[in-house]
N, C-alpha and C positions, 0 to 999 in steps of 0.2 A: 503494499500500498506506499501511497504518495506521502511522503515525511512533509509536515506542514512547515511553511518558512515564515518565522517570524521576524519582524525588523521594526524597532519601535512600537508606535501604537496601531493597531489594525483597527478598522472601522467595523462597524457590524455587519454591512453587507460584505465585506471580504471577508471577514471570518467564519460568515456561515456558509459563504459557498466553497470556502478552501476545508470544511468541516466535512460539507456534505458530500464533496468527492471524495472522502477517503471513507464513505459508509459504503461499502462492496455487499449488496446483499447477498446473504448465504455464507458470508467470510465470518470463519471464527472470531468470536469477541469473549470478552472475560475469562482469559487463559491465565490462570493463576500462575505465574512464572516463576514468582519471588519466593524464597525460603522466608520465614520470620525472621530473622537474623539481616536478611536483606532489605525488604519493604516490611516495616511494622505499621503502616497506614492502610486504613480500611475505608472503604467507600461500599456505596450500597442504596439501594430502597429501605425505607424504613414506614411500614405501614401504619405504624402508630406516630401520631406525633406528639403525645404527651412526653414530658420530659426532655424534649429536642429545642434546644435553644442555639443561641450565636456562641456559647461556649461549652454545650456539653450535649450528648446523645444519650438518650435514655434507653430504654428495654429494647431491643431490635424486633420487630415484629415483621415475619416474614408471609404470614398468611392471613388476609381478612375476608369474612362474610360482609355483604350488602346485599341490600334489596335493589330492584329496578328502582329507578328514578331518584335511589340515592345520590346526594353530593355529598363529596368528603375529600378530605387534605390527607397528602402523604409525602413524605420528605426525601431527598435526595441527601446523602448525610457525608461528612468525611470524619475519620477520626485519627488522632496522633499524626496529623501533618505539620511540617515544616516551614515557614516560611510561604504560605501558597497567597499568590495574588489574581489567580483565574482559574477557570474550569470550564471545561465543553464537555459533552457526548450526546449520544441519543439515548432518550429514554422510549423504550418499546414497550407496546400491549397488542392486544387485541383489539383492533377499532370497531370491530362489531358488536363489542361487547360493552365497551367504554368508551368517554371522552374526556379529554385533557379540555379544560373550562377556562383555565387561568394559572399564572405561572407568577412567585414572588422571589426574589434574589437580593431584595434589600430591604425587606421589613427590619425595623430597628429592635433588636432582642430576639430576633429570630436567623438571621442569615448571617454567616460567618464573616463575609467579605464586608460587611457593614457594620462588624463590631466595633473597630476605633470612630471617634469622632472625627470628622472632616473626611471620612471615604467617600468617594464618587462612583457607586458601583453603576455599569452599563450594562444591560440587560442583554444579552447575545441571543436571547432564546427565539424561535420560530413564532409568527404572530399565532395568537391564539385566539379562533372566530366560530364556533370552537373546533377542535381538532379531533378529526375520527381517523385519520391515515393509519395510525399504529407506529410511526416513528416519529420524535419529535426533538428536536435539537433542542436542549436545555443548557445555557452557559451563561456565564457573566464575568466581567473583567474590573477590578477596581483601577479608574485612571486617575486616581490623586496625584498630585505630586507636591510633595515628595511621597513615595511610595509608602504605603502603609499594609504591609504582608502580614497575614495573621497565622497563628500558631496553636495549634490544640485540636480540638474537638467542635463541633457544629453543624448546622444546615447549610448546605449550598443552596438548594432551592425548595420552596414548599408549592406544590402542586394542587389543585383543585379539579379533581374527577367527577365526572357523573356515570352512574351504572346506566346502561340502555337495553341491555337486553339478558338474559341467562344465561350461564355458563361460565366457565372458567379463563382466565388468563392470565399470562404472565406478565409480570410488571418488572423492566430490567434497566439497568442504566450500562451500555454498553459503548466501547470506543473512548474510553474516558480519559482525557487527557488533563493533568493538574499543571499549572505552572507555577513558576516562584518569582520574585520582585524581580530577578534578572532574565525572566522569559524563559527557565531552562526546567526544561521535563521534570515531572516529582515521582519518582517510582518507575522510571523507565528503566529496563536491564538491558534492552536489546538495540539502542538506537531508532526504535521508530516511533519516537515521542509517547505512544500510547502507556498508560500506567499498567504494570505487571503485578500488580499487589491483588489481594482481596478483593471481591466485589462482591456484594450482598445482592440477590435476586430476591423475587418474592412472587406469589401469586394471589391473585383477587378472587374472590368466588362470588358470582352474583345469583344469588336466589336457592342457596343451600349452603350447609356448613361448611367450614374447615375442614380438613381430616389432617392429621399430624404427619401422615405420607402421603400427600395427594397422589401420587402416581403409582402408589403400592409396591414399589422397588424393594421394599425392606430398609431402605434409608428414611429417615426423615426430612421435613422440608429445611430445617435448620441445618440438618447435618449435609445434606445436597447443598443449599446455599453457601454454606462454609466452604466447601471443598469444588465448587464451580461447577459442579453437575445441574442438567436440566432437571427444574423440579415437575415436570410435568412430562415427562420420558422416560419410562420404566428401562429403556436401555441403557440411559444415559444415568453411570453412578458415579460416587467420588471416585478420583482419579488416586490410584495406588502405584508404586514402583513395582511394577509385574512386566514390564515389556508389553502393553496391551495398552489400546486407547480407550480407556473405562467410561469415559465421559462422552464421549464420541464428537470431539472438537476437531478434530483431523491432527492431534498431536498425542504424543506417547512420554506419560514418565514425566510430565512437565513439573517442576519446581522439585524434584529430586537429584538435580546435579550438586551438590552441597558440599562434598570435600573427599578429593579435591574439585575443583570448579573446572573442569574440562571438558566440557560438552558432551560428557557420559554419565547418565544416572546411575547413582552409587548400588545401586542393587545390582548392577551389572556388570561394573568398574574394578577390574583387576587390580588398580590402586587404591581403593578405598576400604579400610577397616573400621567402620562406623563404631563398634563397641571395643576396639582395642587389645581382641584376643589372639592377635597374630595369625586369623582366618579372614583370610580377605571375602569381601562380600558375596563372591560370586560362589564360594564354596561354605559359605556361612547360612544355614537356614535360618537363624534366629540372629540380623544383623543388627538389632538395636537392645540382645542380652537380656529382654524383658520377661522372658519365660514364656512367650508366645511366638510360632515359628511365623517366620515370613509369608507364607501360606495362607496361615490362620489370620493373619492380620489383613490380609488383602480380603479377604472374607468377612470380617468384623469392619471393615472401613478404616481401619487405625493404620498411624503412620508406623512403617515397620522401619524407619530408621531414627527414630526417636523414643525413647523409654519414659520420657515425659513431656507435657504438654508445656510448649515454650510458650504458650501465652493463654491465660486462665481463660476459660469458657470456651474459645473457639478452634484449638487444636486439639483433636482427639487422636492420643498417641498410645498411652498405657491401657493394655485391655479392660483391665480391672477401675481404673479410675474414669466412670462412666462420664460422670459431669466436669471431667478436665479440672479440677480442683486441686492437682497435685498430691490430694491423699485419699484414702480409701474411709469412707464413712457410712453408717447405715442411713441416716437420712439424704445423703448426696448419691449415695452409688445404690445400695440393695433397695432403697424404695424405690426405685426407676422401674424394679419387676412388679409393683403391683398395677394389677389390670391386664400384665400381657401373658402372664403363665398360662401354656399350652397354645398360643397363638403359632401358626406356621405361615411360611410364606404364601404370598397373596391377601392374607388376613389384613384389615385396616391397623390393626394393632402390633405386627411383626415387625419385630426390629432385628436386623442382622446383628446388630452392635450389642443386643444382650444374649445373642446366641454363643456364649462363648467357647462351648464345646462343639460348635460346627454342626451340630446335628439335625438341624434343619427343623426344630423347635425349640420353644423356651419352656426349661422346666425347670424344677425347684433341685432336682439331684444333678443334673447336669450341667447347671449355670448358677443359681445361687449358691449352691455347695461351694463352689469356687472362692467365695468370702470367706469361709472358716479358716480362721487364724491369720486373716490377712488385716483384718479392722485395725485402722490406725496407722498403718503404714504409709509412709510419703515419699516422695521423688523430687528429684532436683535437675532443673533442665542444664 
């Protein structure tokens, strides 16, 4: 895809046209190529605006149920960013189910680019009259001189949507570009300007309730959003380090080239020994030495190259640490089994993440008993 040329201040029209030219229909997007240590900034769609301000992001909600004719707000957000001065990307949804009727990028107390007094936020978004096309350019630039870049977390843009027909729609922010005060791309690892870190996507259900696992593939909406797979495609599952394109994005084992960074995923890299046990990963069936084989972690959807969550909540690594809190507790981990015992693949409450013995069903003896004698254990990233 064409790299955008930035020189000085760009006009709204020029920037809109430049970005539109890069939005190739069907091209992969939201490919998380960065490891947690490379890019810890998070971008995404939050369907719950409560707790979201110009300096904070509350609990992220990736599924929302609404009724036909409901009008409601959602947020495009950023967490843990440094010196952001502009952003842009394509908000995408099912235009037969929803309309975008308004967007705000400069609301005091809400928009991160408007946080500092004296900011002059220019809306670079597409006109909304309303928009039912299914793709909408959402972006903004602070043109204040001197520049007033922002650091931290907050709302990039607040969108107002209207539900127009029953059904389920994805809500995604794709081809994201974040820029600092020097117009340098934030979170770009491969030189194409696009953000390579984690991007949360979401689903909006019109006329019926949300399900924890909307596509019934064994991975919850949150698990899929965190790992970049499609929430409405059962064949797209979280990407694992297993020489396969699990999430069906056209790339294989993205974000698993960690140590050494040499273009080869660590699970098949003869130079990589993740757990330092003197057995290189291709010959080691438990690369992170957490007691679960690489094959089992691929099934569970946990990171086979990390024995502990690198970031709280969002990184699924140690199989027994279900809530990614870096410790094993009754309330955080064992209680996850309430209401799911006996569940099998294809049922709404089946979670591969909880099927620790890989038997294809969730049971007390095969799964819950794995916690015996382990309560209180902790891990360190």
